[in-house]
N, C-alpha and C positions, 0 to 999 in steps of 0.2 A: 233383503235377503233372508230366501227361507232354505229351511232343512235340503229342498229340493234338489239345490244350487249343487250338491255334494254330490249327486252321479250316487247315492248309497241303494242298495239291494231294496227291492221293495216292500219285503218284510218288514225292513229296518224302517224306511216310511211310514207304514201304519202304525209298527211301534211309536213312534215317536206323536203320532197324531193321537194314540189311546192315551197318550201321558201328557195329552195337552201343551206339549213343546210346540211353540209358532216362529218363535225368531230366533235363531241361533246366538249365542253369548258370546262378548268377545271374542274369550280365549277359543270356543268352537270357532269362530268365523277363522282365525287365524293359523290353527293347528290341523284340524280335521283336513286340510286337503295336503298340507304339510306330511302329514301320517300313509296317508290314502297315496303317497308317492314313494311311500316306500324312506323316506331319512329318518335318522332317527331325529328327538328335539329334547331341550330342556325348555320346559314351559316354567315359568316363574309368575304363579297369579294363586289369588287370598281364596281362602274357602266360600265355597259359594259362589264359586264364580261358572261352575259348571264342568270343573275338570276331568270328573266319572266318565260323563257321556261323551268330553273330545277321545280319547283312549279308545274304549268299545265300541263306540260305532266304525272305526275303521278297522276296530278289532274283527268284529262279527260279519264284516264285508268282507274279510278276507278269508276265512273259515271256509274250510271244502268238510262238508259235514259226513263225504263221501269216507275221510284219509281218517284211520283210527292210531291219530298220533296225536299228543300233545303238541298245538300248534300254539299257544301263547303263553305265555304266564305272570302273571300279578302277584305283587306284596305291598305289602302296609302295613305299616310299624303296629295296628291297634286290632283286637277282636272286633270290637264297632264297626269301623273303619272296613274292615274285610267284610262282615254281614252285612253293608250297606250295597256294596260294588256285587257281591253276589247277588240279593237282589232286583238290582239294578239288570245285570248280565242274565237273570232269570227271565226278565219281565222282557227281557226282546229276542232269548233265545226259542219264548213261547211263539211265536210269529212266524218263523221259522216252519215251514213245510217238512224239511226234513231235519230230526231229533238235531239238536249241540247237546255235545254233551258238557255243562259246566260243575263244575265243584269249590268248594268251599274246604280248605286244611286250616284249622287254628288251633292253639292248645287247647289241653281244657274239653278236646273232645272224643269219642274211640280212636284210637289209636291204631288198635288190632280190627277192629268191619274197616278201616279207612283199607289197610293194606291187603284185609283178604279183598276188597273191592279190587283194588289194583292189578292184583292178579288175574283177574278175569278181563277187564279193559283197563284201555286208559281214556281219562276224562280227553276233550278238545281245547278246553280252555281252565286253565286251574289259576286259582286265587286263592292267599292265604297267610298268613302271617310267617316273617322267615325261619322262625325255628323249627312249628309244625314242618314247615315248607322242605328243608334241610333234613332235617329226620328220617323221611318219605322217603328223598336225594341218595341221598347215603346208606340205607337199607338194603336201596336195588327196587326199591315200589313203586318210586315213580320215576317216568324215563323223561327226565326234560330236553334231551341231548336234538330230539327234533324241532324242538322250539322254535317258530321263525321270528316272535317279538319279545319281547320282555320288558314288563311297568315299574317304576320303581315308581310309589304315589309318597307322596308324604314324605320328600327325603329328607327333608330336616330333621321332622319331628323320628323319624330311623335314626339319623346319627344320633339325638338328645338323649333315646332310651338305650343306646348303646348293641343297635343292632344290624351296625354298617357293616360291621367283618363278618355276619352272619350272611347277608345279602352278597358281599362281594366272594363268600365261600359258592354261593349260589351262581354267582354268575357266572365265575372260571369253569363252571360244568354245562356250561351253555355253549354250542357253537361258536364259532369263529364270525361265520357272516350272521349278523342277526339285527333287526332293529331293536334300539332302542329307547326307551323315553322315563325321562326322569319331571316327575312334577314336584312342584314345592313350593311355600308359599315366601322364604327368603333358599337364597343360594350361599348358603354361610362359609368362609375360605377353609373350614375342616373337609366339605365336602368335595372340596374339588381335585385332589387325587386320585378319590370315586373313579368322578368323569370323567377325566384325561388316560385313566388306565381304561375304561370301556368304549370309550365312544371317542371317532375320531372326526372332526368337523359337523358335531352336531347345530341344527338349527337351533341358534336362544331367541326365547321370547320371553319376553316381559309382558304382562300385558296391565299394564298401569288400570287402576279402579277409577272412576268417575266420584266413588265417594269414599272414603274409610268405611265408615258404616254407613247401615241404609236410617234413609232419611225420617225411618217408620218409627225411628226411635227415640225416645226421650231421654238423651243423657244426663243422668245428675252426678253432680259432687257433693260427699255430705263431708265435713269433718268430725270424726270424732274429738278428739281434743279435750279431756278431763273428763270423757265421757265412756263407760261402758258397751265395748264393742258388741257385746252379746246380746244387750237388753236391748241394742238398737238393730239390729240387724229382727229380733224378737218382734221388736215394735212394728216395723217395715213390715215384716210377713202377715201381721194380723191387723194391721190396720188398713190394706191396702187389698188384701181380696185377689191375689194374685189366681190367675186359672192355672198356674205350674209355672212354680219358682224353681233358678237355679241359683243356688249359694257356693260361690269359689272360693276357695283356700288357695295356700303357697305351700301348705306340709299336708304332711297324712296328721300329722299330729293334730295339727288344728281343725281338721275335719269331721277327725274323733269328735276333739271337743266341743266346734260348733254343735255338735249332732247328739252330745249325751244333753248340752243344757236345752236343747229346744227340746228333745223327748220330755225330759225335765219339767217341762213347761207346756205338758201337752198337745204338743204335735207331732202326728206323725210322720217323719224323715224317713228318705234312704242316703245311704251312704255309699257312694262308691270312689276306690280308693285301691290305691296298689296293691295291699296287702288283701286283699278277699279272695278268695280262693277262687277258681276258675267258675266252677259250677255255681255261688252264691252270687256271685262276679253275673253271671247269664242270667238269674234265677230275678234279680234287682234289677235288671234293664230291659227282661219282660212285663215286670210288673210295671214298672215307670210311662214304660211305651203305652201299657194299655189303660194308663190314669189311674193307677191305687194309690199315690201316691201327688200329693198338692207341694209337698220341698222336697228338693234333694239337695244333700251336701255333696260338689264332690273335688278331686283335685284336676289341673290343667288338664291330666290327660283325656277327660270326660270334653275339654273343652274343644276337644279337636276328634270328631270319630262321631258323635254322638248326636244324631238329627233330629231331635223329640218333636214331634209336633204343637203347639202352641204354649211353648216357653214366652209366657208375659211377663215374666221379670228375670232378670240377672243380678242378681247382687255378689259387685266382689269386695270382700273379707279385708283386703288392702292389696296391692298394686304387684301385679307379676314380673320377677325378677328379669325376663326378657318379655320387653313391653309386648312384643307381638303377638302374646298368651292374650293380652289385654283384649284387642282383635276378635280374637279369636272365641273368647269371652263373649263378648258381649254381643258376638254374631250368632249365640245361641236363639236371641230375638229377634225380632222385626222381622221374620221367613215369611217368605209368600204374600209379601205384602203387605202382611198383619200389623198392627202398633205391636211399640213393645217398649219395656220401661229397662233402662240396664241403671245401679248404681252402685255408682264406686265408695266405701268407707276409705280416708284416710286423714293420716298422721302428719305432726307437722314435719317430722323428716322425710315426708315422702313428698314434698313440695318439689323438690327438682324434678323427678319421676313427671309429677302430671302436668308441669313444664317442659318434660319433653313429649307428653303424649299428645300436648295442646300442636306442639312443632309439627305433627304427623297428619294437621287437619283436622286432626278432634275437637269440638268446643264442648262445653260443660256448663249446665245452667246450675251454678249455684243453690242447693239445697239447707233446708234443715229440717228439725222434727220439733214442732213445739203445739204443744194442749192435745196431744193426739193425732195431728194434721202433718200433710209433710207440705212448706212455704216455702217461699224465696227467700232467698238468704244473701248478704252481700257477695261482692265481686272479693275474692282471696286478692288481686291484685291492682285493689282499690287504691291504696295507699302509693303503690307506685306510681300510676297514673293522675294523681292529686295533686304531685310533683311537679307533673308536664304541666296541667292545665288545671289547677285550682278552679276558678269560678265557675266553668263549665262542667267539672265532675262534681262541685256541689249541688247545680241544678241535677244532676243522674241521680246522687247517690238519694238525695230528697226524693224524688220520681219513686225509685227502687224502696224506700222506707213506707211510702204512699198506697204503693200497689196494693188492691188485694190479694189477699191468700187465695194461693189454686189449692183447693184438694183436689182429691184422684179421681179422676172421670166419671161421673154414673154411669151403671151399664156397661161398665168396661168388659165386665166378668161373661155378662149375655152374646156382648158380639163375640169373645173370643169362643165361646162355648157354641155357639152357633156356627163359625168358622172350620173350629176343629168338627165337627158332626157330619158338616157336608161336604167337608175332606175325607171323612171314614168312612161316608154313602160312596163317595169319589170309588174310596180302595177295593169295596166289599166288591162293588161295580166289575171292578179290573179284574179280583180275583174269581170271580164268577164267569166269565170271560175266558180266560185262562183255562180255568177246569174244562170248560163247553171244547173250547178248541183242542183241549188235552185227549178229550174222550175222543173226539171227533176223528183225531189224528191217528187213535189205537184203532180204533173199529174199522178205518181206512187203511190200517196194514195187516188186521185180523183178513178184513177181505181180498186183499194181494194176495193173504198166504194162502188161501186157502183156494183161488186160481187158477 
């Protein structure tokens, strides 16, 4: 199946070709035709499945550039997600012959300037975080009563972060006749009342994943019993030569502790967590995107919403309470077909969580650090297995003991850097084409104005 089968406007097909998309993802195949037909949908699909273009393409397909009013509203729980969707929307809009006004409203930005612009003209597509959107709506600056569609992206994360009541207030100000699209990696029970309140017989689609994590990821498991976690993390970062490593911790205090330890040991480390002021957070994210840092320590907020190219290593300081976050964390590496290494550190009291993760279809490779290198270790379930088949397991264990130690693959850093440079070159060309298009449109408009 190709994107041509969706019968999208020509400028959207052109935009998709420029991005290098050839075949729709599973969620796009199932839901783009449904959304185009005007039905409300609830899409349950994992991060990285192509959800953003699943709703953006049908929205742009229906936008009337001649109509100077809000036609679609998109909410997302984090600023990083909002910026990602905004960039994707701008790329689509740049291919339209007639200008389509797309705006992004998030906390930590100049609200007075946004209000001033809104008094002159309303955007046609609005993207933003719930708090800032509601502020602009309540103040009478942003007029959303004309919107034909409403997207709630990452609904479960919106619920977890306490923003669902804000989204509820926004939804209550939208017209009754509205196409609503809710996308979420999971559909918690606490989300059900909101869905029932605003959606009548929506199309429900759950998109199964063929692989819970990318097959290009080496998924390592290291026991920290009797060892210092900070020392293990430092050793992993300094022995493996990661191109870009993300270290995830369960709490803000633990993030700060790891960051302090790594800095004291001479590493240049970026920290991303909820206590950072908005401007500082934005600056750090920009520096990380520019690869000014090789190491980033973050809370789970960063595992959903930050799409950094070239993450070669992900280290889990511990198992997250919500196991769905494990998938989101690990999914930061191994993207776009690149190789990646995910390393999970665990303590004996987390055995049950490891078992639960394995029940999701995720397989671990047991590892240990010996003499300054990562080597194969014993399967932690070997004793259980031994009781079921003593003779057979003895042979298997013997083979494992005699197995040659595996070092981190040489040349890994060069390969990643090559891929990143290729991607950056593609993005620069993309920007140059967009600038050229914008300039041609401006000249054409100026020419028409004086004719």
